[in-house]
C-alpha positions in Angstrom: 0.0 0.0 0.0 1.4 3.3 -1.1 1.8 5.8 1.6 0.6 9.3 0.8 2.9 12.1 1.4 1.5 15.0 3.3 3.2 18.2 3.0 4.6 20.0 6.0 2.1 22.5 7.7 4.7 25.3 7.6 5.2 25.1 3.8 3.6 27.7 1.5 0.7 26.4 -0.3 2.2 26.9 -3.8 5.6 25.4 -3.0 6.4 22.0 -4.1 8.9 19.6 -2.7 11.4 17.3 -4.3 9.0 14.4 -3.9 6.2 15.9 -5.8 8.5 16.4 -8.8 9.9 12.8 -8.8 6.4 11.2 -8.4 4.9 13.4 -11.3 8.0 12.5 -13.6 7.4 8.8 -12.9 3.6 9.0 -13.6 4.2 10.9 -16.8 7.1 8.5 -17.9 4.6 5.5 -17.1 2.0 6.9 -19.3 3.8 8.3 -22.3 7.1 6.4 -22.5 5.7 3.9 -25.1 4.0 6.4 -27.4 5.4 6.4 -30.8 6.3 9.7 -32.6 4.2 9.2 -35.7 1.1 7.4 -34.2 -1.1 10.3 -35.2 -2.2 11.2 -31.6 -0.1 14.5 -31.6 -1.1 16.8 -34.2 1.3 19.6 -35.7 0.2 22.9 -37.2 0.5 23.3 -40.9 2.8 26.2 -40.5 5.3 24.1 -38.5 5.1 21.4 -41.3 5.7 24.1 -44.0 8.8 25.5 -42.1 10.3 22.0 -41.7 9.6 21.3 -45.4 11.2 24.5 -46.5 14.2 24.0 -44.3 14.7 20.5 -45.6 14.5 21.7 -49.1 17.1 24.4 -48.5 19.3 22.0 -46.9 18.9 19.6 -50.0 19.6 22.5 -52.4 22.7 23.6 -50.3 24.1 20.0 -50.3 23.4 19.6 -53.9 25.3 22.7 -54.7 28.2 21.8 -52.6 28.4 18.3 -54.4 28.4 19.8 -57.9 31.2 19.1 -60.2 34.4 21.4 -60.1 33.7 24.7 -61.7 36.4 27.3 -62.8 36.7 30.5 -60.9 38.9 33.4 -62.1 40.8 35.3 -59.4 42.7 38.4 -59.7 46.4 37.9 -59.3 46.6 40.4 -56.6 44.4 38.1 -54.5 47.0 35.4 -54.8 48.6 36.2 -51.3 45.2 36.0 -49.5 43.6 32.9 -48.1 40.6 33.1 -50.7 42.1 31.0 -53.6 43.0 28.3 -51.2 39.6 28.2 -49.6 38.0 28.1 -53.0 40.2 25.1 -53.7 38.9 23.3 -50.6 35.5 23.8 -51.8 36.4 22.0 -55.0 37.0 24.5 -57.6 39.7 25.2 -60.1 41.4 28.5 -59.7 42.8 30.6 -62.4 44.9 33.6 -61.4 44.7 36.3 -64.1 44.9 40.1 -64.4 41.4 41.4 -64.0 41.1 45.0 -65.0 37.8 45.3 -63.0 36.8 43.3 -59.9 38.5 40.5 -58.1 36.5 37.4 -58.9 34.9 36.5 -62.0 32.5 33.6 -62.0 31.2 33.9 -65.5 30.6 36.4 -68.1 27.6 37.4 -66.2 29.0 37.6 -62.6 31.8 39.8 -61.4 32.7 40.4 -57.9 34.7 43.0 -56.1 35.9 41.9 -52.6 36.9 44.2 -49.9 38.0 43.7 -46.4 37.1 46.4 -43.9 40.6 47.9 -44.3 40.2 48.0 -48.1 36.8 49.6 -47.7 38.2 52.3 -45.4 41.2 53.0 -47.7 39.2 53.3 -50.8 36.5 55.4 -49.0 39.2 57.8 -47.8 41.0 58.3 -51.0 37.9 58.4 -53.1 38.6 55.1 -55.0 35.2 53.5 -53.9 32.8 55.5 -56.0 35.1 55.1 -59.0 35.5 51.3 -58.6 31.7 50.9 -57.8 30.9 52.7 -61.1 33.2 50.6 -63.2 32.2 47.3 -61.6 28.5 48.1 -62.3 29.3 48.8 -66.0 31.7 45.9 -66.4 29.1 42.9 -66.0 25.4 42.3 -66.1 25.4 41.0 -62.6 27.9 42.7 -60.4 28.4 42.2 -56.7 30.3 44.1 -54.0 31.3 41.8 -51.0 32.4 43.5 -47.8 33.8 41.4 -45.1 33.0 43.2 -41.8 32.5 46.9 -41.3 34.4 47.0 -37.8 36.7 49.9 -37.9 37.9 52.7 -36.0 39.5 54.8 -38.6 36.3 56.4 -39.9 33.0 57.1 -38.4 30.5 54.2 -39.0 28.0 56.8 -40.5 30.6 57.5 -43.4 30.8 53.8 -44.1 27.0 53.3 -44.0 26.5 56.4 -46.2 28.8 55.1 -48.8 27.0 51.8 -48.8 23.8 53.4 -49.0 24.8 55.3 -52.2 26.3 52.1 -53.7 23.4 50.1 -53.1 20.5 52.7 -53.5 21.7 55.3 -56.0 24.1 53.2 -58.1 22.0 49.9 -57.9 24.9 47.8 -57.1 24.2 44.8 -54.8 26.3 44.7 -51.7 26.8 41.6 -49.5 28.1 41.7 -46.0 30.3 38.6 -44.8 31.9 38.2 -41.4 35.1 36.4 -42.5 37.0 35.1 -45.6 35.7 31.8 -44.9 32.0 32.9 -45.4 33.2 34.8 -48.5 34.6 31.5 -50.0 31.5 29.5 -49.1 29.2 32.1 -50.9 31.3 32.5 -54.0 31.6 28.6 -54.1 27.7 28.3 -54.0 27.2 31.1 -56.4 29.7 29.5 -58.9 28.0 26.1 -58.7 24.7 27.6 -59.1 25.8 29.7 -62.2 27.2 26.6 -63.7 23.9 24.7 -63.3 22.0 27.7 -65.0 24.5 27.7 -67.8 24.1 24.1 -68.4 20.2 24.5 -68.4 20.5 27.2 -71.0 22.7 25.2 -73.2 20.5 22.0 -73.0 17.6 24.2 -73.8 19.2 25.7 -76.8 20.2 22.2 -78.1 16.8 21.1 -77.5 15.4 23.8 -79.6 17.9 23.4 -82.3 17.0 19.8 -82.5 13.5 20.6 -82.8 14.1 23.1 -85.6 16.1 20.3 -87.4 13.3 17.9 -87.0 10.8 20.4 -88.4 12.9 21.1 -91.4 13.5 17.5 -92.1 9.7 16.8 -92.0 8.9 19.8 -94.3 11.5 18.4 -96.7 10.2 15.1 -96.6 6.6 16.3 -97.3 7.9 18.3 -100.3 9.8 15.3 -101.7 6.7 13.2 -101.4 4.5 15.9 -103.1 6.9 16.0 -106.1 6.9 12.2 -106.3 3.2 12.1 -106.1 2.9 14.5 -108.9 1.1 17.1 -106.8 1.3 20.6 -108.0 0.8 22.1 -104.7 3.5 24.6 -103.5 5.2 23.2 -100.3 6.4 25.2 -97.4 10.1 24.9 -98.5 9.3 26.1 -102.0 7.4 29.2 -100.6 10.1 30.0 -98.2 12.7 29.8 -101.2 10.6 31.9 -103.4 10.2 34.4 -100.6 13.8 34.7 -100.0 14.6 35.1 -103.7 12.0 37.7 -104.0 13.4 39.6 -100.9 16.9 39.6 -102.4 15.6 41.0 -105.8 13.5 43.7 -103.9 16.8 44.6 -102.0 18.7 44.8 -105.3 16.1 47.2 -107.0 15.9 49.2 -103.9 19.5 50.2 -104.0 18.9 52.0 -107.2 18.6 55.8 -107.0 15.1 57.1 -106.5 13.8 53.6 -105.8 12.7 52.5 -102.2 11.8 49.4 -100.7 8.0 49.8 -101.1 8.3 50.8 -104.8 10.6 48.1 -105.4 8.2 45.5 -104.1 5.4 46.8 -106.4 7.8 46.6 -109.5 9.0 42.9 -108.6 5.3 41.9 -108.0 4.6 42.7 -111.5 7.9 41.9 -113.2 8.4 38.5 -111.1 12.2 38.3 -111.9 15.0 40.5 -113.3 14.4 39.1 -116.8 10.8 40.1 -116.6 11.8 43.6 -115.4 14.1 44.0 -118.3 11.2 43.3 -120.8 9.1 46.2 -119.4 8.9 49.2 -121.3 9.0 52.8 -119.8 5.2 53.0 -120.3 4.6 49.8 -118.5 6.6 50.7 -115.7 4.7 54.0 -115.4 1.5 51.9 -115.2 2.7 50.1 -111.9 0.9 51.5 -108.9 3.2 54.0 -106.9 5.9 54.3 -109.7 6.1 58.0 -110.9 7.1 58.8 -114.6 10.6 59.9 -113.4 11.1 56.8 -111.5 10.1 54.7 -114.6 12.4 56.8 -116.8 15.3 56.6 -114.7 14.9 52.8 -114.0 14.5 52.0 -117.6 17.6 54.1 -118.6 19.5 52.2 -115.9 18.4 48.9 -117.4 18.9 49.8 -121.0 21.3 52.5 -121.1 
């Protein structure tokens, strides 16, 4: 028979003893230790499930980007003495040290990055190079980026640094990324380079797919044209129409280059004449009868053709 514990009379009513906690813990453990986690009795909110799913998806994307094949990153030769090239190699990238006229890191033709430590940022801010470099970076690539490693410095007032960053981002429209260390910078550049390589691969594969579809369409049209010729059909096929249109366009351009003859007039003339031989057989009076052709144009054209 279990003996009930009676609290001392001098203890406050809301105060509990160690025995009360140990007893409740044993009861709770006895009741819930066997419950499986996914038995459906504990309901989770949809928001928590959505957050967990988004976090898992982000982790999968990050891991997949880290496991991408090696990509080439061009680093300016002035960064050779820094730890950045070595860190990028640890992330699985091939590094090419070159002399870059603008920027410090080139991921692709689209992405160009200028990297500045806190000391570099202050030096360029004091001597006025920051604004000039930002403008050149903004004009050098479609997707420029300025990476600043920490803003902790005592050499200038923080408001001066923040004012410069506000001008770069808001007025110039140059994206600025703040990192806390070279390790964080290297990790970001690595993920950005692998993502860019994946985007370029998708664009190339899409372009190849479109090229293959165009080739298949041309082959299909040519087959239909050949079969119509073999079958004795007189209907003009797509390729024949395209060829005639191209020939007519070249003749129109040739006539339009003559003095006093524009493209619109040349089209009207070639619609009547059909070809160059037909144009040569037209008299000056017949040229005048063509809509939009003046007597002066007809006379000059006839004189040019017959001397």
